[in-house]
N, C-alpha and C positions, 0 to 999 in steps of 0.2 A: 504494500500500500504506500509506504513512505517513498520508496524508490520510484514508483509510478508517478508520484506527485513531485518528484525531483528533490526529496528530502530523505536523509537517512534516518535510522531508528532513533538517533539522539536529537532529531529536529534540526540537523545541520544541512544546509543546501549542498547537494552533490556538485562536483566540478562542472558537470554539464549545465546545471542550473545556474551556477555562478557565471559561466560563460554566456549563457543566454541573457541573464540579467545585465551583464556588462555590455553585450552587443545590442540589446533591445533599446 
């Protein structure tokens, strides 16, 4: 669930999410 939302189990954004947020 977390990974599908772009967050890991600790509520930290995954690298892909950080890249998307940085490029968005």
